[in-house]
Residue, then its C-alpha position, 0 to 999 in steps of 0.5 A: m737503638d740496638f742494645g743487644v749483647p753480642d754472643k761473644l761478649n755475653d759469654v765473657l760477661g757470664e765468665v766474669r760474673r763467675f770469676v767475681e763470685a769465685q775469686i773476688v767476693p771471698l776476699e771481701p771479709v778480709f778487706l772489710s775486717s782487716g783493711f785493703n793492705a791485708a787483702l792486697p796479696q790475694l788481690q794481686q793474685a786475682r789481678t794476675n789471674v785476670k791478666a792471664l784470662g785476657w780481661w785486664l784493662p777492659q776500658i783501654p784499647t787493645e794496642h795499649g794492652g786492654m780489651g778494647l771494649n767500647l763504652m756500652e760494652y764496658g758499661l755492661l762489664s762494669a756492672e758485673l765488676g760492681r757486684s763486689m767493691l773489689g771488682h774494678f781494682c782486680f781488673n785495673c779499671q778502678a777509679p781514679d786510675a781509669g780516668n787518669m789512664e784515659i786522659l794520659l792516653r789522650f794528652s800526655t807527651d811521650d816522656q809522660r807516657e813512659k814515666f807515668l802511663l805505662p806503669l799505671l797500665a801495667g798495674e805497677t803503680r796507682s794514681c790519684f786526682a786532686m781537684t776538690e778543695p775544702e775551702h770552696a764549694g765543690s759544686n763550683p769547680v772553677w773556684m779554687s785557690t791552689s796555684a801553680v806559678k812559673d819559676g824558670d823551668n818549673y811550676v811552684i804549686n801551693g794549695h790544699k785539696w781533699y777527698t783525693s781518692a786513693a792518694d795513700g800509696a799512689g805513685f803520682a797525683i794529677v793536680m788541678a791548679v790555677t796557672n792563668p788567674n786572669a783568664e776566663p773562668h774555664s781557662r784558668a786551671s791546668m792539670i799537672i802531674v806531681p810525683a808523690d815523692t816530690p818535696g812539698y807534697r804532703i798527705v795530711r790525713k786519710i779522711p774518715v768516711m762515716g767512721d771508716s778511714g780506709e787505707g791504700w786505694a780504698s781511702h780518701a786523703e787531705v793533701r797539702f802542696e807547699e812550695c811544691r816544685i814541678p818541672k814544666s814538662n809535667l804539664l798535661g796538655e796545654e796550659g789553661a786546658g785543665f777543665r777542657i781535659a776534665q770534661d773529656r773524661l766526665g761523660p764516659g766516666r759517668i757511664h762507668h760510675c752508673m754501671r758500677w752502681i747498678g752492679i752494687c744494686e744487683r748484689s744488694f738486690d740478690l742479698m735482699c731476695r735470698h734473705a727474704a726467701t730463707r729468713e723465718l719470722s716464726p717456724g715456717r713463715q719466711l720474711g718474704t711473705q710480708e707484703i712490704v718486703q714484696a713491695w720493696i723487691a718489686e720496686s727495686r727490680a723496676e728501678i734497677d731495670a729502668a736505670r740500666m736502660m737509661v745508662l745503656k741508652t746514654a752510652w749509645d747516645i755518646e757513641q753515636n753523637g758525642a758527649k756534648q749532644a748527650r749532656d742532658s742524658i748524662s746529667l739525668i743518669k747521674f742523679h737518677v741512678a745515684g738515687v736508685l742506688q741509695r734506695v736499693v741499698d737501704r731496702a736491702i739493709q732494712t730487709l736484713g736488719g741487724l745483719g745488714m748493718s754489720d760488716d758481715m755483709p757488704l751492704a754497710y760498706f756500700y751504704r757508707h761509701e756510696r752515699a757520696s754518689r749523690i755529691y761527687d761529680g756534681p751534686d744531684e741538685v746541680h744536675k737537676q737544675a742544669v737539665a731543667r734550664r735546658i728543657m725550659q729554654n725549649y719552652g721559651l723561658n730563660l731561667r738564667s735571667g728569669t725572663e722569657k726569651 
């Protein structure tokens, strides 16, 4: 395994870090105090600068206007962008757009590419992904009630979704809906592209997350589909292939998430260490002289470094052997890195005290919005159970039936 960073990429990573510090981090106070829309004009200028520097769409192949980075390379860049909650947006590789771009690249028709993908790649529109339903457990993704019933040349969609991230202001949604109710569980749902101006598509509200409703890209919505009539030509891929398409984005998507979380950890760690080195408990006695703070610093450094290596190893494994062969590693990094993120941010807040709790620093935002890292894309408990089952099968115990093989 070669995790060495090519000199050319290493130079880019250094330049990107300096760009984030100089042009993106200074936009955070406006975003935190006044919201996404207030910061948007300056964010658009930062996006223009990113394009001019050749860093636009780092995860997308060069023939489609991106940097063409492979999974490991993009993971390293994602960690630099993750140091600011606005970093990925400025490089047009933010969730959920990044995942939607990838599945549109692979599964869209020529007409769909023209209408939906090209404006997304250009940064002229945003998108959202509607899957989770409040009536059903998110840990069982095949259980959903949203339906898409054929009627002539159309599908008629009815259903209820929530935590549809970035729906506020998005140009279109990719919706998971049941089209084949009598099929096997993983063949019942399809992905359908729904333009936001379609009659029957309605944003009910922006869901407050620990008191923060957010706006624009930085928000999560509850959405209703009420007799929403969509042309069959908006079907993405084959009918009934919704979960197979979703699975294609999950492995790489978790690398993206985990390396972004590591970027958050690095920013939080840096803030914690700077404060510990300069904050005085009494004249001439810094906070960093306290043994418990020293322990937090050492534990955080060890956990971040270990998490980074786990993710890079998993990215390497996906590239060498494919996501299916790397499924255990993908599950392991999902719950492990999410746990490291929560602990590091919590230690940083504890170190900064009242300052850490305020929106004068990004830590409170990280705490509010990244607590969900242990829930979305499958809760930690589901990933742990799945990995344990596969491990125990190697020891002769089939945990699905509770008996030995």
